All heavy atoms as TSV, in Angstrom:
chain	resi	resn	atom	element	x	y	z
A	1	MET	N	N	139.224	70.966	120.526
A	1	MET	CA	C	138.835	71.603	119.308
A	1	MET	C	C	139.942	72.571	118.916
A	1	MET	O	O	140.394	73.389	119.695
A	1	MET	CB	C	137.534	72.395	119.515
A	1	MET	CG	C	136.706	72.508	118.287
A	1	MET	SD	S	135.192	73.414	118.535
A	1	MET	CE	C	134.105	72.266	119.329
A	2	ASP	N	N	140.405	72.452	117.690
A	2	ASP	CA	C	141.519	73.323	117.263
A	2	ASP	C	C	141.014	74.666	116.745
A	2	ASP	O	O	139.797	74.913	116.606
A	2	ASP	CB	C	142.345	72.609	116.221
A	2	ASP	CG	C	141.581	72.329	114.968
A	2	ASP	OD1	O	140.337	72.283	115.016
A	2	ASP	OD2	O	142.229	72.136	113.900
A	3	PHE	N	N	141.887	75.563	116.479
A	3	PHE	CA	C	141.577	76.912	116.084
A	3	PHE	C	C	140.763	76.970	114.809
A	3	PHE	O	O	139.785	77.746	114.686
A	3	PHE	CB	C	142.859	77.737	115.921
A	3	PHE	CG	C	142.604	79.099	115.359
A	3	PHE	CD1	C	142.092	80.100	116.170
A	3	PHE	CD2	C	142.910	79.404	114.020
A	3	PHE	CE1	C	141.872	81.374	115.631
A	3	PHE	CE2	C	142.674	80.658	113.507
A	3	PHE	CZ	C	142.162	81.657	114.340
A	4	VAL	N	N	141.083	76.135	113.817
A	4	VAL	CA	C	140.403	76.129	112.534
A	4	VAL	C	C	138.939	75.759	112.696
A	4	VAL	O	O	138.046	76.355	112.139
A	4	VAL	CB	C	141.118	75.194	111.523
A	4	VAL	CG1	C	140.347	75.099	110.233
A	4	VAL	CG2	C	142.536	75.691	111.269
A	5	THR	N	N	138.665	74.745	113.491
A	5	THR	CA	C	137.304	74.295	113.744
A	5	THR	C	C	136.498	75.391	114.444
A	5	THR	O	O	135.370	75.673	114.062
A	5	THR	CB	C	137.304	73.029	114.581
A	5	THR	OG1	O	138.152	72.032	113.967
A	5	THR	CG2	C	135.895	72.453	114.687
A	6	LYS	N	N	137.082	76.042	115.419
A	6	LYS	CA	C	136.367	77.134	116.117
A	6	LYS	C	C	136.107	78.294	115.175
A	6	LYS	O	O	135.035	78.878	115.165
A	6	LYS	CB	C	137.232	77.621	117.322
A	6	LYS	CG	C	137.241	76.682	118.478
A	6	LYS	CD	C	138.089	77.283	119.596
A	6	LYS	CE	C	138.208	76.299	120.748
A	6	LYS	NZ	N	139.028	76.845	121.814
A	7	PHE	N	N	137.103	78.619	114.362
A	7	PHE	CA	C	136.971	79.703	113.412
A	7	PHE	C	C	135.852	79.364	112.415
A	7	PHE	O	O	135.038	80.230	112.050
A	7	PHE	CB	C	138.295	79.947	112.715
A	7	PHE	CG	C	138.276	81.129	111.799
A	7	PHE	CD1	C	138.210	82.431	112.341
A	7	PHE	CD2	C	138.346	80.990	110.455
A	7	PHE	CE1	C	138.186	83.537	111.510
A	7	PHE	CE2	C	138.351	82.089	109.609
A	7	PHE	CZ	C	138.235	83.379	110.130
A	8	GLU	N	N	135.826	78.121	111.926
A	8	GLU	CA	C	134.790	77.703	110.986
A	8	GLU	C	C	133.417	77.837	111.599
A	8	GLU	O	O	132.465	78.332	110.947
A	8	GLU	CB	C	135.056	76.281	110.503
A	8	GLU	CG	C	134.007	75.813	109.483
A	8	GLU	CD	C	134.150	74.343	109.109
A	8	GLU	OE1	O	135.046	73.666	109.690
A	8	GLU	OE2	O	133.416	73.917	108.261
A	9	LYS	N	N	133.264	77.385	112.838
A	9	LYS	CA	C	131.972	77.494	113.535
A	9	LYS	C	C	131.528	78.954	113.670
A	9	LYS	O	O	130.384	79.285	113.478
A	9	LYS	CB	C	132.050	76.824	114.920
A	9	LYS	CG	C	131.814	75.348	114.929
A	9	LYS	CD	C	131.684	74.896	116.368
A	9	LYS	CE	C	130.932	73.620	116.418
A	9	LYS	NZ	N	130.725	73.129	117.767
A	10	ALA	N	N	132.491	79.803	114.026
A	10	ALA	CA	C	132.159	81.216	114.187
A	10	ALA	C	C	131.754	81.793	112.837
A	10	ALA	O	O	130.806	82.608	112.780
A	10	ALA	CB	C	133.371	81.959	114.737
A	11	LEU	N	N	132.441	81.439	111.747
A	11	LEU	CA	C	132.092	81.966	110.453
A	11	LEU	C	C	130.688	81.466	110.043
A	11	LEU	O	O	129.898	82.244	109.487
A	11	LEU	CB	C	133.119	81.525	109.406
A	11	LEU	CG	C	134.425	82.293	109.408
A	11	LEU	CD1	C	135.344	81.709	108.313
A	11	LEU	CD2	C	134.188	83.775	109.057
A	12	ARG	N	N	130.418	80.215	110.294
A	12	ARG	CA	C	129.102	79.670	109.943
A	12	ARG	C	C	127.996	80.360	110.741
A	12	ARG	O	O	126.920	80.662	110.204
A	12	ARG	CB	C	129.052	78.194	110.126
A	12	ARG	CG	C	129.848	77.406	109.104
A	12	ARG	CD	C	129.617	75.910	109.169
A	12	ARG	NE	N	130.485	75.204	108.327
A	12	ARG	CZ	C	130.308	75.008	106.998
A	12	ARG	NH1	N	129.252	75.519	106.441
A	12	ARG	NH2	N	131.208	74.377	106.286
A	13	ALA	N	N	128.235	80.638	111.996
A	13	ALA	CA	C	127.269	81.308	112.874
A	13	ALA	C	C	127.025	82.720	112.319
A	13	ALA	O	O	125.869	83.203	112.248
A	13	ALA	CB	C	127.722	81.352	114.310
A	14	ARG	N	N	128.078	83.422	111.995
A	14	ARG	CA	C	127.977	84.771	111.432
A	14	ARG	C	C	127.220	84.760	110.102
A	14	ARG	O	O	126.374	85.606	109.834
A	14	ARG	CB	C	129.380	85.390	111.274
A	14	ARG	CG	C	129.367	86.771	110.776
A	14	ARG	CD	C	128.891	87.750	111.811
A	14	ARG	NE	N	128.981	89.109	111.318
A	14	ARG	CZ	C	128.096	90.033	111.582
A	14	ARG	NH1	N	127.129	89.807	112.403
A	14	ARG	NH2	N	128.238	91.226	111.061
A	15	TYR	N	N	127.546	83.779	109.262
A	15	TYR	CA	C	126.879	83.650	107.979
A	15	TYR	C	C	125.394	83.433	108.163
A	15	TYR	O	O	124.554	84.079	107.504
A	15	TYR	CB	C	127.498	82.479	107.181
A	15	TYR	CG	C	126.801	82.159	105.921
A	15	TYR	CD1	C	126.970	82.948	104.814
A	15	TYR	CD2	C	125.997	81.013	105.819
A	15	TYR	CE1	C	126.347	82.633	103.601
A	15	TYR	CE2	C	125.348	80.700	104.627
A	15	TYR	CZ	C	125.517	81.505	103.535
A	15	TYR	OH	O	124.899	81.213	102.341
A	16	HIS	N	N	125.017	82.579	109.113
A	16	HIS	CA	C	123.603	82.299	109.372
A	16	HIS	C	C	122.907	83.580	109.868
A	16	HIS	O	O	121.802	83.895	109.432
A	16	HIS	CB	C	123.520	81.185	110.425
A	16	HIS	CG	C	122.093	80.825	110.779
A	16	HIS	ND1	N	121.266	80.190	109.872
A	16	HIS	CD2	C	121.392	81.004	111.904
A	16	HIS	CE1	C	120.084	80.006	110.464
A	16	HIS	NE2	N	120.130	80.510	111.716
A	17	HIS	N	N	123.538	84.304	110.767
A	17	HIS	CA	C	122.989	85.563	111.275
A	17	HIS	C	C	122.763	86.577	110.159
A	17	HIS	O	O	121.728	87.220	110.065
A	17	HIS	CB	C	123.897	86.128	112.354
A	17	HIS	CG	C	123.457	87.453	112.883
A	17	HIS	ND1	N	122.412	87.612	113.695
A	17	HIS	CD2	C	123.991	88.700	112.651
A	17	HIS	CE1	C	122.214	88.891	113.978
A	17	HIS	NE2	N	123.196	89.577	113.373
A	18	LEU	N	N	123.734	86.694	109.249
A	18	LEU	CA	C	123.613	87.637	108.144
A	18	LEU	C	C	122.517	87.236	107.205
A	18	LEU	O	O	121.810	88.099	106.681
A	18	LEU	CB	C	124.938	87.767	107.420
A	18	LEU	CG	C	126.057	88.491	108.202
A	18	LEU	CD1	C	127.369	88.410	107.423
A	18	LEU	CD2	C	125.662	89.922	108.464
A	19	LYS	N	N	122.335	85.962	106.941
A	19	LYS	CA	C	121.248	85.480	106.059
A	19	LYS	C	C	119.925	85.863	106.640
A	19	LYS	O	O	119.011	86.278	105.919
A	19	LYS	CB	C	121.345	83.972	105.854
A	19	LYS	CG	C	122.346	83.564	104.822
A	19	LYS	CD	C	122.392	82.058	104.611
A	19	LYS	CE	C	121.119	81.619	103.867
A	19	LYS	NZ	N	121.175	80.198	103.455
A	20	ILE	N	N	119.759	85.723	107.950
A	20	ILE	CA	C	118.515	86.097	108.626
A	20	ILE	C	C	118.267	87.581	108.502
A	20	ILE	O	O	117.157	88.029	108.173
A	20	ILE	CB	C	118.531	85.653	110.117
A	20	ILE	CG1	C	118.479	84.116	110.171
A	20	ILE	CG2	C	117.355	86.243	110.880
A	20	ILE	CD1	C	118.671	83.571	111.555
A	21	GLU	N	N	119.290	88.378	108.704
A	21	GLU	CA	C	119.174	89.851	108.591
A	21	GLU	C	C	118.790	90.256	107.164
A	21	GLU	O	O	117.965	91.125	106.952
A	21	GLU	CB	C	120.464	90.545	109.025
A	21	GLU	CG	C	120.739	90.452	110.481
A	21	GLU	CD	C	119.698	91.176	111.333
A	21	GLU	OE1	O	119.312	92.279	111.014
A	21	GLU	OE2	O	119.255	90.529	112.298
A	22	ILE	N	N	119.415	89.637	106.165
A	22	ILE	CA	C	119.109	89.937	104.773
A	22	ILE	C	C	117.648	89.569	104.480
A	22	ILE	O	O	116.946	90.326	103.798
A	22	ILE	CB	C	120.075	89.223	103.832
A	22	ILE	CG1	C	121.454	89.836	103.922
A	22	ILE	CG2	C	119.564	89.213	102.397
A	22	ILE	CD1	C	122.523	89.117	103.165
A	23	ALA	N	N	117.181	88.459	104.992
A	23	ALA	CA	C	115.754	88.032	104.767
A	23	ALA	C	C	114.845	89.081	105.379
A	23	ALA	O	O	113.808	89.425	104.779
A	23	ALA	CB	C	115.539	86.658	105.341
A	24	LYS	N	N	115.169	89.583	106.568
A	24	LYS	CA	C	114.332	90.582	107.192
A	24	LYS	C	C	114.292	91.862	106.347
A	24	LYS	O	O	113.216	92.460	106.140
A	24	LYS	CB	C	114.861	90.931	108.583
A	24	LYS	CG	C	114.621	89.848	109.617
A	24	LYS	CD	C	115.224	90.218	110.936
A	24	LYS	CE	C	115.110	89.138	111.991
A	24	LYS	NZ	N	115.762	89.535	113.243
A	25	ILE	N	N	115.424	92.299	105.859
A	25	ILE	CA	C	115.496	93.505	105.034
A	25	ILE	C	C	114.711	93.318	103.712
A	25	ILE	O	O	113.963	94.192	103.315
A	25	ILE	CB	C	116.952	93.881	104.754
A	25	ILE	CG1	C	117.636	94.301	106.046
A	25	ILE	CG2	C	117.054	94.945	103.680
A	25	ILE	CD1	C	119.135	94.462	105.939
A	26	GLU	N	N	114.856	92.135	103.090
A	26	GLU	CA	C	114.111	91.908	101.846
A	26	GLU	C	C	112.589	91.914	102.114
A	26	GLU	O	O	111.831	92.395	101.281
A	26	GLU	CB	C	114.534	90.557	101.246
A	26	GLU	CG	C	115.911	90.613	100.641
A	26	GLU	CD	C	116.391	89.266	100.132
A	26	GLU	OE1	O	115.807	88.199	100.526
A	26	GLU	OE2	O	117.343	89.238	99.333
A	27	HIS	N	N	112.182	91.348	103.278
A	27	HIS	CA	C	110.785	91.389	103.643
A	27	HIS	C	C	110.281	92.809	103.783
A	27	HIS	O	O	109.187	93.163	103.290
A	27	HIS	CB	C	110.561	90.581	104.930
A	27	HIS	CG	C	109.173	90.580	105.407
A	27	HIS	ND1	N	108.156	89.858	104.795
A	27	HIS	CD2	C	108.575	91.240	106.462
A	27	HIS	CE1	C	107.006	90.063	105.435
A	27	HIS	NE2	N	107.251	90.908	106.460
A	28	LEU	N	N	111.027	93.675	104.418
A	28	LEU	CA	C	110.645	95.056	104.581
A	28	LEU	C	C	110.564	95.783	103.235
A	28	LEU	O	O	109.648	96.572	102.995
A	28	LEU	CB	C	111.641	95.799	105.493
A	28	LEU	CG	C	111.581	95.426	106.969
A	28	LEU	CD1	C	112.745	96.070	107.730
A	28	LEU	CD2	C	110.271	95.842	107.566
A	29	ILE	N	N	111.514	95.509	102.362
A	29	ILE	CA	C	111.495	96.104	101.053
A	29	ILE	C	C	110.241	95.695	100.275
A	29	ILE	O	O	109.562	96.515	99.675
A	29	ILE	CB	C	112.805	95.783	100.222
A	29	ILE	CG1	C	113.978	96.484	100.852
A	29	ILE	CG2	C	112.634	96.128	98.733
A	29	ILE	CD1	C	115.306	96.024	100.317
A	30	ASP	N	N	109.917	94.398	100.322
A	30	ASP	CA	C	108.723	93.897	99.636
A	30	ASP	C	C	107.462	94.564	100.222
A	30	ASP	O	O	106.547	94.927	99.481
A	30	ASP	CB	C	108.623	92.393	99.798
A	30	ASP	CG	C	109.673	91.663	98.977
A	30	ASP	OD1	O	110.248	92.285	98.105
A	30	ASP	OD2	O	109.903	90.451	99.247
A	31	ALA	N	N	107.448	94.742	101.533
A	31	ALA	CA	C	106.267	95.390	102.156
A	31	ALA	C	C	106.131	96.826	101.717
A	31	ALA	O	O	105.010	97.269	101.421
A	31	ALA	CB	C	106.368	95.290	103.667
A	32	PHE	N	N	107.221	97.538	101.623
A	32	PHE	CA	C	107.168	98.921	101.166
A	32	PHE	C	C	106.733	98.986	99.698
A	32	PHE	O	O	105.945	99.846	99.311
A	32	PHE	CB	C	108.508	99.612	101.343
A	32	PHE	CG	C	108.748	100.133	102.732
A	32	PHE	CD1	C	109.790	99.638	103.486
A	32	PHE	CD2	C	107.933	101.113	103.277
A	32	PHE	CE1	C	110.022	100.109	104.757
A	32	PHE	CE2	C	108.147	101.585	104.532
A	32	PHE	CZ	C	109.190	101.081	105.281
A	33	GLU	N	N	107.255	98.112	98.870
A	33	GLU	CA	C	106.883	98.104	97.466
A	33	GLU	C	C	105.398	97.789	97.300
A	33	GLU	O	O	104.698	98.390	96.522
A	33	GLU	CB	C	107.716	97.124	96.671
A	33	GLU	CG	C	109.146	97.582	96.445
A	33	GLU	CD	C	110.038	96.560	95.789
A	33	GLU	OE1	O	109.590	95.378	95.657
A	33	GLU	OE2	O	111.142	96.899	95.390
A	34	LYS	N	N	104.919	96.819	98.036
A	34	LYS	CA	C	103.509	96.431	97.982
A	34	LYS	C	C	102.645	97.594	98.461
A	34	LYS	O	O	101.619	97.906	97.858
A	34	LYS	CB	C	103.222	95.214	98.828
A	34	LYS	CG	C	101.838	94.675	98.746
A	34	LYS	CD	C	101.679	93.435	99.559
A	34	LYS	CE	C	100.270	92.886	99.465
A	34	LYS	NZ	N	100.079	91.712	100.279
A	35	GLY	N	N	103.075	98.257	99.538
A	35	GLY	CA	C	102.325	99.368	100.056
A	35	GLY	C	C	102.264	100.516	99.058
A	35	GLY	O	O	101.248	101.207	98.920
A	36	ALA	N	N	103.376	100.751	98.371
A	36	ALA	CA	C	103.421	101.838	97.370
A	36	ALA	C	C	102.505	101.540	96.234
A	36	ALA	O	O	101.804	102.412	95.721
A	36	ALA	CB	C	104.843	102.013	96.880
A	37	LYS	N	N	102.448	100.287	95.799
A	37	LYS	CA	C	101.564	99.910	94.674
A	37	LYS	C	C	100.103	100.019	95.111
A	37	LYS	O	O	99.277	100.524	94.347
A	37	LYS	CB	C	101.845	98.480	94.244
A	37	LYS	CG	C	103.151	98.339	93.520
A	37	LYS	CD	C	103.444	96.903	93.147
A	37	LYS	CE	C	104.779	96.748	92.524
A	37	LYS	NZ	N	105.151	95.368	92.319
A	38	LEU	N	N	99.763	99.620	96.313
A	38	LEU	CA	C	98.390	99.748	96.802
A	38	LEU	C	C	98.019	101.193	97.037
A	38	LEU	O	O	96.903	101.593	96.748
A	38	LEU	CB	C	98.234	98.935	98.092
A	38	LEU	CG	C	98.286	97.425	97.974
A	38	LEU	CD1	C	98.153	96.796	99.359
A	38	LEU	CD2	C	97.190	96.898	97.067
A	39	GLY	N	N	98.967	101.951	97.557
A	39	GLY	CA	C	98.701	103.358	97.838
A	39	GLY	C	C	98.429	104.189	96.586
A	39	GLY	O	O	97.690	105.150	96.629
A	40	ALA	N	N	98.995	103.788	95.460
A	40	ALA	CA	C	98.812	104.540	94.229
A	40	ALA	C	C	97.380	104.436	93.741
A	40	ALA	O	O	96.879	105.305	93.054
A	40	ALA	CB	C	99.770	104.004	93.157
A	41	LYS	N	N	96.656	103.370	94.100
A	41	LYS	CA	C	95.298	103.175	93.618
A	41	LYS	C	C	94.227	103.660	94.573
A	41	LYS	O	O	93.060	103.617	94.275
A	41	LYS	CB	C	95.071	101.661	93.344
A	41	LYS	CG	C	95.933	101.132	92.243
A	41	LYS	CD	C	95.669	99.657	92.018
A	41	LYS	CE	C	96.568	99.115	90.946
A	41	LYS	NZ	N	96.336	97.704	90.740
A	42	VAL	N	N	94.621	104.162	95.736
A	42	VAL	CA	C	93.677	104.521	96.756
A	42	VAL	C	C	92.770	105.673	96.287
A	42	VAL	O	O	91.584	105.665	96.535
A	42	VAL	CB	C	94.397	104.901	98.094
A	42	VAL	CG1	C	93.435	105.502	99.074
A	42	VAL	CG2	C	95.043	103.670	98.686
A	43	GLY	N	N	93.325	106.640	95.603
A	43	GLY	CA	C	92.545	107.831	95.209
A	43	GLY	C	C	91.600	107.599	94.062
A	43	GLY	O	O	90.801	108.463	93.753
A	44	ARG	N	N	91.692	106.513	93.373
A	44	ARG	CA	C	90.866	106.301	92.201
A	44	ARG	C	C	89.422	105.909	92.615
A	44	ARG	O	O	89.211	105.129	93.482
A	44	ARG	CB	C	91.452	105.182	91.357
A	44	ARG	CG	C	92.782	105.552	90.721
A	44	ARG	CD	C	93.353	104.482	89.918
A	44	ARG	NE	N	92.419	104.114	88.876
A	44	ARG	CZ	C	92.575	103.024	88.106
A	44	ARG	NH1	N	93.566	102.285	88.259
A	44	ARG	NH2	N	91.669	102.744	87.214
A	45	SER	N	N	88.495	106.528	91.942
A	45	SER	CA	C	87.081	106.258	92.192
A	45	SER	C	C	86.531	105.282	91.146
A	45	SER	O	O	86.888	105.379	89.991
A	45	SER	CB	C	86.266	107.533	92.183
A	45	SER	OG	O	84.903	107.253	92.386
A	46	ARG	N	N	85.691	104.414	91.575
A	46	ARG	CA	C	85.095	103.460	90.609
A	46	ARG	C	C	83.762	104.002	90.093
A	46	ARG	O	O	83.149	103.391	89.247
A	46	ARG	CB	C	84.896	102.111	91.311
A	46	ARG	CG	C	86.220	101.449	91.634
A	46	ARG	CD	C	86.005	100.052	92.152
A	46	ARG	NE	N	87.295	99.443	92.351
A	46	ARG	CZ	C	87.546	98.600	93.305
A	46	ARG	NH1	N	86.614	98.203	94.091
A	46	ARG	NH2	N	88.754	98.082	93.444
A	47	LEU	N	N	83.294	105.110	90.650
A	47	LEU	CA	C	82.058	105.697	90.193
A	47	LEU	C	C	82.319	106.746	89.142
A	47	LEU	O	O	83.325	107.456	89.173
A	47	LEU	CB	C	81.316	106.361	91.378
A	47	LEU	CG	C	80.900	105.458	92.500
A	47	LEU	CD1	C	80.320	106.273	93.640
A	47	LEU	CD2	C	79.853	104.437	92.028
A	48	SER	N	N	81.372	106.898	88.241
A	48	SER	CA	C	81.466	107.917	87.230
A	48	SER	C	C	81.215	109.289	87.883
A	48	SER	O	O	80.580	109.333	88.933
A	48	SER	CB	C	80.467	107.688	86.099
A	48	SER	OG	O	79.155	107.849	86.609
A	49	PRO	N	N	81.621	110.354	87.238
A	49	PRO	CA	C	81.297	111.683	87.799
A	49	PRO	C	C	79.817	111.928	87.960
A	49	PRO	O	O	79.352	112.545	88.922
A	49	PRO	CB	C	81.918	112.633	86.772
A	49	PRO	CG	C	82.985	111.845	86.111
A	49	PRO	CD	C	82.515	110.431	86.075
A	50	ALA	N	N	79.042	111.409	87.016
A	50	ALA	CA	C	77.595	111.583	87.098
A	50	ALA	C	C	77.009	110.833	88.328
A	50	ALA	O	O	76.145	111.378	89.015
A	50	ALA	CB	C	76.925	111.049	85.829
A	51	ALA	N	N	77.524	109.655	88.569
A	51	ALA	CA	C	77.044	108.899	89.730
A	51	ALA	C	C	77.417	109.577	91.035
A	51	ALA	O	O	76.643	109.638	91.958
A	51	ALA	CB	C	77.598	107.480	89.716
A	52	ARG	N	N	78.665	110.111	91.095
A	52	ARG	CA	C	79.074	110.851	92.312
A	52	ARG	C	C	78.207	112.079	92.524
A	52	ARG	O	O	77.835	112.398	93.663
A	52	ARG	CB	C	80.566	111.217	92.191
A	52	ARG	CG	C	81.531	110.070	92.386
A	52	ARG	CD	C	82.910	110.523	92.624
A	52	ARG	NE	N	83.448	111.365	91.567
A	52	ARG	CZ	C	84.110	110.941	90.515
A	52	ARG	NH1	N	84.371	109.630	90.408
A	52	ARG	NH2	N	84.545	111.785	89.586
A	53	LYS	N	N	77.852	112.765	91.433
A	53	LYS	CA	C	77.026	113.972	91.540
A	53	LYS	C	C	75.622	113.594	92.043
A	53	LYS	O	O	75.077	114.276	92.909
A	53	LYS	CB	C	76.939	114.632	90.163
A	53	LYS	CG	C	76.091	115.875	90.119
A	53	LYS	CD	C	76.786	117.003	90.768
A	53	LYS	CE	C	75.994	118.290	90.532
A	53	LYS	NZ	N	76.564	119.405	91.194
A	54	LYS	N	N	75.091	112.473	91.582
A	54	LYS	CA	C	73.770	112.028	91.972
A	54	LYS	C	C	73.757	111.670	93.482
A	54	LYS	O	O	72.851	112.058	94.214
A	54	LYS	CB	C	73.353	110.790	91.121
A	54	LYS	CG	C	71.948	110.332	91.332
A	54	LYS	CD	C	71.623	109.191	90.384
A	54	LYS	CE	C	70.244	108.715	90.603
A	54	LYS	NZ	N	69.893	107.586	89.728
A	55	ILE	N	N	74.805	110.960	93.931
A	55	ILE	CA	C	74.894	110.617	95.349
A	55	ILE	C	C	75.069	111.887	96.170
A	55	ILE	O	O	74.431	111.997	97.266
A	55	ILE	CB	C	76.099	109.644	95.560
A	55	ILE	CG1	C	75.767	108.299	94.920
A	55	ILE	CG2	C	76.405	109.486	97.039
A	55	ILE	CD1	C	76.964	107.335	94.824
A	56	SER	N	N	75.841	112.811	95.702
A	56	SER	CA	C	76.062	114.047	96.430
A	56	SER	C	C	74.743	114.821	96.603
A	56	SER	O	O	74.430	115.337	97.673
A	56	SER	CB	C	77.074	114.914	95.701
A	56	SER	OG	O	77.141	116.196	96.263
A	57	MET	N	N	73.998	114.950	95.523
A	57	MET	CA	C	72.716	115.658	95.580
A	57	MET	C	C	71.726	114.956	96.491
A	57	MET	O	O	71.011	115.653	97.266
A	57	MET	CB	C	72.142	115.792	94.173
A	57	MET	CG	C	72.987	116.652	93.206
A	57	MET	SD	S	73.346	118.318	93.866
A	57	MET	CE	C	71.767	119.051	93.715
A	58	ALA	N	N	71.695	113.651	96.480
A	58	ALA	CA	C	70.803	112.892	97.364
A	58	ALA	C	C	71.154	113.120	98.847
A	58	ALA	O	O	70.300	113.342	99.701
A	58	ALA	CB	C	70.823	111.412	97.021
A	59	GLN	N	N	72.458	113.138	99.151
A	59	GLN	CA	C	72.896	113.375	100.521
A	59	GLN	C	C	72.554	114.759	100.954
A	59	GLN	O	O	72.098	114.985	102.085
A	59	GLN	CB	C	74.394	113.081	100.681
A	59	GLN	CG	C	74.893	113.230	102.088
A	59	GLN	CD	C	74.220	112.240	103.062
A	59	GLN	OE1	O	74.042	111.078	102.728
A	59	GLN	NE2	N	73.880	112.722	104.209
A	60	LYS	N	N	72.758	115.747	100.100
A	60	LYS	CA	C	72.433	117.114	100.422
A	60	LYS	C	C	70.943	117.278	100.696
A	60	LYS	O	O	70.530	118.037	101.556
A	60	LYS	CB	C	72.904	118.054	99.325
A	60	LYS	CG	C	74.411	118.241	99.295
A	60	LYS	CD	C	74.860	119.109	98.150
A	60	LYS	CE	C	76.378	119.195	98.130
A	60	LYS	NZ	N	76.892	120.004	97.015
A	61	ALA	N	N	70.121	116.557	99.892
A	61	ALA	CA	C	68.677	116.580	100.145
A	61	ALA	C	C	68.308	115.971	101.483
A	61	ALA	O	O	67.458	116.515	102.191
A	61	ALA	CB	C	67.956	115.870	98.988
A	62	ARG	N	N	68.991	114.892	101.874
A	62	ARG	CA	C	68.735	114.303	103.209
A	62	ARG	C	C	69.140	115.253	104.290
A	62	ARG	O	O	68.416	115.410	105.304
A	62	ARG	CB	C	69.505	112.977	103.321
A	62	ARG	CG	C	68.873	111.825	102.546
A	62	ARG	CD	C	69.524	110.499	102.915
A	62	ARG	NE	N	70.879	110.369	102.451
A	62	ARG	CZ	C	71.258	109.897	101.275
A	62	ARG	NH1	N	70.347	109.575	100.355
A	62	ARG	NH2	N	72.518	109.841	100.953
A	63	TRP	N	N	70.269	115.930	104.149
A	63	TRP	CA	C	70.702	116.920	105.143
A	63	TRP	C	C	69.706	118.038	105.270
A	63	TRP	O	O	69.371	118.502	106.376
A	63	TRP	CB	C	72.105	117.440	104.817
A	63	TRP	CG	C	73.195	116.474	105.014
A	63	TRP	CD1	C	73.224	115.426	105.847
A	63	TRP	CD2	C	74.486	116.523	104.366
A	63	TRP	NE1	N	74.442	114.759	105.778
A	63	TRP	CE2	C	75.229	115.415	104.847
A	63	TRP	CE3	C	75.039	117.336	103.418
A	63	TRP	CZ2	C	76.530	115.152	104.453
A	63	TRP	CZ3	C	76.309	117.086	102.995
A	63	TRP	CH2	C	77.051	115.982	103.490
A	64	ALA	N	N	69.236	118.532	104.125
A	64	ALA	CA	C	68.253	119.638	104.136
A	64	ALA	C	C	66.955	119.217	104.797
A	64	ALA	O	O	66.371	119.967	105.587
A	64	ALA	CB	C	68.028	120.122	102.716
A	65	LYS	N	N	66.504	118.036	104.503
A	65	LYS	CA	C	65.275	117.520	105.113
A	65	LYS	C	C	65.462	117.397	106.626
A	65	LYS	O	O	64.563	117.781	107.412
A	65	LYS	CB	C	64.939	116.160	104.500
A	65	LYS	CG	C	63.669	115.550	105.000
A	65	LYS	CD	C	63.383	114.236	104.289
A	65	LYS	CE	C	62.129	113.572	104.851
A	65	LYS	NZ	N	61.892	112.276	104.217
A	66	ARG	N	N	66.606	116.899	107.027
A	66	ARG	CA	C	66.887	116.731	108.482
A	66	ARG	C	C	66.938	118.099	109.175
A	66	ARG	O	O	66.438	118.291	110.269
A	66	ARG	CB	C	68.162	115.951	108.641
A	66	ARG	CG	C	68.505	115.626	110.059
A	66	ARG	CD	C	69.702	114.696	110.128
A	66	ARG	NE	N	70.311	114.764	111.434
A	66	ARG	CZ	C	71.518	114.417	111.696
A	66	ARG	NH1	N	72.280	113.914	110.739
A	66	ARG	NH2	N	72.027	114.513	112.911
A	67	LYS	N	N	67.617	119.043	108.497
A	67	LYS	CA	C	67.742	120.405	109.060
A	67	LYS	C	C	66.392	121.073	109.184
A	67	LYS	O	O	66.096	121.791	110.140
A	67	LYS	CB	C	68.730	121.243	108.201
A	67	LYS	CG	C	69.032	122.573	108.803
A	67	LYS	CD	C	70.059	123.282	107.927
A	67	LYS	CE	C	70.391	124.631	108.568
A	67	LYS	NZ	N	71.400	125.361	107.772
A	68	LYS	N	N	65.556	120.890	108.174
A	68	LYS	CA	C	64.220	121.479	108.145
A	68	LYS	C	C	63.332	120.887	109.272
A	68	LYS	O	O	62.554	121.610	109.892
A	68	LYS	CB	C	63.584	121.228	106.769
A	68	LYS	CG	C	62.219	121.862	106.592
A	68	LYS	CD	C	61.678	121.558	105.240
A	68	LYS	CE	C	60.241	122.075	105.123
A	68	LYS	NZ	N	59.672	121.691	103.847
A	69	GLY	N	N	63.468	119.609	109.508
A	69	GLY	CA	C	62.681	118.928	110.524
A	69	GLY	C	C	63.132	119.254	111.905
A	69	GLY	O	O	62.383	119.160	112.899
A	70	ALA	N	N	64.382	119.642	112.108
A	70	ALA	CA	C	64.909	119.861	113.448
A	70	ALA	C	C	64.580	121.181	114.041
A	70	ALA	O	O	63.913	121.996	113.989
A	70	ALA	CB	C	66.446	119.754	113.437
C-alpha cells in the first residue's frame, strides 16, 4: 500500500469520525431546544382563576374538617 492510499484511508476515517461527532452535537442541540420549548409552557395553567379558587377553597375545607376531627 502506498502513501497516498494510506493517507486517503486516514482522511476517510477522520471524516467519518467527525460526521459522527457532528451528529451527536446536533442531537444535543435539538434536545436542548425541545426542552426549552417544553419548559416555557410548564407554568401555564389550563384552569381559570375561578376554578383554581374553587378547588383551593374545597381543599381548605377538607383540611379544616380533618383537623377538627383529629
